N, C-alpha and C positions, 0 to 999 in steps of 0.2 A: 626459601628465598628465590626471587625471580632473577631473570637475566639482567646483565648490566650492559648498557649501550654507551660506548665511548664515542663521542660525537665531535667532529671538527668544529672549533669555536665559531668559525665564520658562518656556519649553518644557522646558529642561533640568531646572528644579525640578519641573515637572509630571511628567515622566517618572520622576524620582527618587522622587517621592511615591506613584507607583502601586503598589498592593499586589497581590500575586498571590492572596492570600487562599486559600491551599491549592490553587490551580490550577497547572497545569504552565506556563502562559504567559498573557500579556495582550497583545492586539494592538490596532492602531488605524490611523488615517489621518493623513497629513501633508499640510497644506494651505498653499498659498502661490502664488507666481508665478515663472514662468521668465523669464530674459533671456538674451541671447546669451553673456554672460560668466559669469554665476553665477545660481543660483536662490535665492529667498528663501522661508523657511519661517516663517510667522507664527502657525500654530496646529497643535497636535496634539490629537487627540480619540480617546479609547478607543472601540472598537467597542461599541455598546450590546448588552447581553445579549439573546439571543433569547427570545421568549415563545411558549409552545406554543399558546396561544389568543389570538393577537394579531388583533384585529378592526380595528385602526387603519389602514385602507387609505388614508386621506387622507395619511398621512405614513409610508410604509414605512421600515423601519430601513435598507434598503440604498439609500435615495435621498438621501444626504447632499449630492449634487451640486445638489439643488434649493435648498439653503441658501447657495450660493455666488453672489455677484453677479459681474458681468463683471470679468475680469482674474484671478480666482482659480480654481485648479485643484487637484485631488487629485494631489499630486506623488509620492506613493508610500505605503508602509506601514511601520509599525514593529512590533516584537515584543520583549517582555521575557520572558526565561526565567531559570530558576534556575541553569542550566549553560550553558557554551559549547557551541555546536552545530557539528556536522560538515557535510560537503558535502551529505549527503542532505537536511538541513534547509534548507540554502541553496537547493537545487533547489525545495523547497516554497515558499519565499519568492518565488522567481523566478516560479513558476506563479501565485502569488497576485497579484503586481503586474500581470501580464498580464491576469488575470481581472478585476481592478478596472477597468483601462482599457477592456476590452471591454464591461463593464457600463455604463460612462459613455458610451461611443460610441453605444449603441443608440438613444437618444432625441434625439441632437443633430441640429439642422437645419443644422449647419455642419461643415466639415472643417478639419483642421490644414493649414497651408501648408507647403511644402517647406523654408522658411527657419526654421521653428519648431523649438525643442528637443524632441527625442523621447525623451530619457532620463528614466527614472523611478527613484526611489530606494527601496532597502530598508535599514532601519536595525535592527540587532540589538543589544540591550543585555543583558548578563549581570548579573542582579541581585546576585549574590554577589561577582563580581570588578569590577563596574562597567565592564568593557571594552565599547567601542563598535566595531561593525563596520558601515561604511557602504559600500554598493555601488550601482551603477546598471546598468540594462538599457535597451537601445534597443527601445521598444515597437513600432517599425515593422519590426523584424527578429525574427521568431519564433525564430531560431537564435542570437540574440545571447548573448554570454557576459558574465559579470560584470566590471565595471570598478571600480577603487577610486575613492572620492570623499572629499573633505574635508568635515568637519562642524564648523563654527565658530559659536560663540555671539556674539551682539551685543545689547547692551542698547538698548531703545527702537527696535527695528528699524522698526516700522510706525507710529510716532507722527507721521511727517511725510509719509505717503503722500498722493498727490493723488486727489481724487474728481471724477468726471464725472457729471452728472445731466441727464436729459432726460425729457420727457413725450411719449409716442408715441401719436398718435391713429390708430386702425386701423379699417378697414371691409373685412373679407375675407369673400367668399362662396365656399363650396365645395359644389357640387352632389354628391349621392349617386346614382350610376347604379343603375338597376334591373337592369342586365345582369349584375351580379356582386355576390354577397352573401357571398363566401367570407372576407373580411377583417374583423377586429374594427374597431369605430368608431375606436378610438385610432390604429390603423395607417393607416386611411383618412384621418383628419384630418391626420396627419403628412405623408402624401403630398400632400394638398391644400395644405398650408402651404409646400411646396417652392418654388412659383413666387413666392409672397410673400417667402420667404427670399432669393431671388435679387435682388429689388428692394431689400431691406434691404442686402444686400451691395454693390449697385451705387449706393446712394444717395450724395447729396452731404452731407457732414457739416461743419457750421459750429461752430467752437469759440469761444465768446464772440463770436459774430456774424461770425467771419472764417473763410475757407477757407485753410488752411495746407498747405504742401507736406508730403508724407508723411515725408520724412527730416529735417524741421525739428525743432529742440528744442522740446518742448511748453512749456518754461518760458522760451522766448526772450522777452526784454523784462520778465521778472519776476524777483524775488529768490528764490533758492533757499530753501525752507523749512528752518528749523533749530529742531526741537523743537515742542512742543505749542502754543506761543504763536502761531506763524505757520502751523501746519498747518491750523488751522480756516479760514484765509483762502484756502487753495489749493484752491478748488473751481471747476470749470469748467462753464459752461452749454453744453450741446450741443443743436443743432437739426439735424434730419435732413429732407432733401427727397428724395423718390423719385417718379419718374413713368416711364411707359413711353415710350421714345423710338422713334417709328415710322420705319421706313425708307420714304422717299417712293417708292422704286422697287419696293417690295414691297406687293402687295395681298393681303388676306386676307378671306375670306367667312365671316361668322358662321354657325354651324350650330346645330342644336337636338337635344338628346338627351332621352329620357324618364328622369325621375329619381324615386326613391322619397322623396326629401327633400333637405335641404340643411343645411349648417352655416354659420352666420354669426358671425363674430367682430367685435365692434363696440364701440368705446369708447376710453378713454384709459388708458395703462399708465405707471406710474412706473418708470423705469429708472435704474440706478446702476452705476457701474464704478469700480475703483480701480487705480492704477498706482504703482509705486515712484518715488521722487524722484531716483534716480541717473541723470541725463542721459536722461530719458524722451523717446521719439520720438513725433511726432504719429501715425504709423501704428499704433503700439502702443496708444495711447489710443483711437483710432477703432475698432480691432479689438475692444478690450475692451467698448466700448459696443455695437457690433453684436451681439456674442455674448450680452450681457445681454438685449437686446431679443428675440432669437430664443429664448433659454432660458426667459424668464419667460412668454412666450405659450404655448410648448409645455408647460411645467410646469402652467399653469393648466388647459389642456385635459385633460391626463393626470389631474390631481387630481379635476376635476369628473366625468370619466367613471368613475373609481374609485368616487366617491361614489354615482353613479347606479346602478352595478352592485351596490354594497354594500347600498343601500336597496331594491333590486329593485322599481323603479317599475312599477306595473301598466300594461298596454297601454291606450292611449288611442284614442278614435275619431279619424277623420281630421280632424274639424273642431275637436277640443279642443286647448286650449293649457294648458300647465302652467308656472308660473314657478319658477325655481330661483335661489338665491343663488350667485354665482360667488365663489370665494376671492379675497381681496385681499391685498396684500403688507404684511408687517410686518418692520421692521428692528430689529436689536439690535447694539450695538457689541461687538467682541472686547475682553475686559478688557485695559486698558492700551494700547489702540490706537485710531486714528481710523478704522480699517476696520470696516465693519459687515457682518454676515451677514443673511440674510433667511429668512422662512418665509411660509406662506400660511394665512390664517384664514378659516373659514366664519363666517357670521353667528351661528350658534348656539354657537360656541366662545368661552369666556371668556378674559380676559387671563391668568388663572391657568393655564389649560390650555396656552396658547401658551408661557408662561414655562416651564412644566414640560417641554414638548417641547424647547425650546431647551436646557434643562439636561440632559435625557436624551441628546440628540444631540451636544451639544458637551462634555458632562462638565465644565462650568464654571458657577459660580453666577451667576444672572441675576436682576435685580430687575424687578418689574413696571414701575417708573418708567423703566426702560431701553428699554422697547418703544416703537418709533416706528411708528405706524399710517400707512402711506404713502398709502393710498387709502380712499375711502369705499366702503360696500357698495352694490352695484347688483344687478339681477336678470337672469335669463336665462329664456327661455321655450322650451318644447318643444311641437311640434305636428306631426302627420303631414301630408304633402303628396304623397300617392301619385299617380303618373302625371302629375306636373306637368312642364312643359316648361321647360328652362333653356337660355339661349343659351350656346354654347360660347365666345364671345368674352369672356364674363364681365365685361362693362363695368358698373360700378356708377355710373351717371350721377346717381342721386338722392342728394342730400346728406341726412344724418340730420336728421329733423324735430325730434327732441329735442336739447337742448343736450348737449354732451359731458360725461360724468361722469368722476370720477377713479377709474374702475375699468373693467374690460372687461365688455361685455355680450355674452353668448354666446347665439345663437339656434340651436336645432336643430329643423328640420322633418323629421320622420321617422315611420315606423311604430314605436312603442315596443316592439312585440313582437319587433323585430329589433335591439334595442339593442346586442347583442354582435357583430353581423356586418354590415358595410356596405362598399361600395367607394366610393372618392372619386375623382372625375375632377379632374385637376389643370388647373383652368380659370381661374386668377386672372390675367387679362390686362387691362391698361388701368386698374388701380386707381390713384388718386392719393392719396398719404398726406401729411399735414401733421404736422410735429413742432414742438411748442411747449414752451418752458420754463415752469417754475412762475411 
């Protein structure tokens, strides 16, 4: 027996209303959440049309994953055609679903666990006969063959999903070695975030002030939500404590390396995750929060570096500093749902621009009043620090002198003439992070 996909009823209407407009097909993404028993599809969005002269590198069309908070994934793809397709076209769909997953994996700071569902779905709809063909493929097996799956609609699927929120305070220092300049800044920063990501993975997570067993029911002691009236009350406050646990039998000696500069991530980040309300487990909720923390920090770095390259910032002298506004998070609800998606806003972008980008990416009408600005604007500075020495134990004993703001502050000390190529030493050891709720 194949997997069962429980689908928001409004998605069926959305797919029925999509017009081919003279095209041979229309394709898009299916977004939702996996569980051990069944998968939940809460949003379908048509793939935005490509633009030949697209200069919007802040929000590339193929980066839909940036808009997904913790707990949500691209579950697969759909395609609508005028005729029923044969096996050759099904092979094309198979390659497409593998390509989508490979693209999503490139920037992740986390890996799927062995227990997680690895099936991804392809949905083919014939616009003339209305026939639906739903199949799944195991993305962990490149040779996997198609398996049949059930596609069932349900009204109000995500109106009672649970939300988890936390504010993460970070202070990450990543030295840039002078011995290697073969990697772009984006790749080096990702490598430098790897040690911090391990601390997030190994952190202690308090849900409403309590540490709960992984296999416990998240709703234990609470009434199960039924409909919108109670859904708004099912929000959990999450606090995260991470610190390096030193082995008393192991001694390490700090070393020094010559650096061309460094990257510092510093400030507070608003994190949010969602999970279905059908017997949710604590471990699933914690996992969703972890991944949102990792995703949003990685996304902000990626977006900022794209903006720096797009604007071709001129080379600065070693002693000069330049301030830049770091993108901050904006949330918007999925129509008819308590679940929200996110985007990132630079200081010079208007609310109208953000609304239009949501509409373009989600293919759903969004109102300006629906936008929820999660964070205030703060700044980042760039300056070179050639031949500076950085301790390899990477302990950041000094606490920030300025109060924590509700955004990330990114400091990049580097030679700006080398913006596109740096190496990152993975040296984040001994950092202590505090997570606080709003």
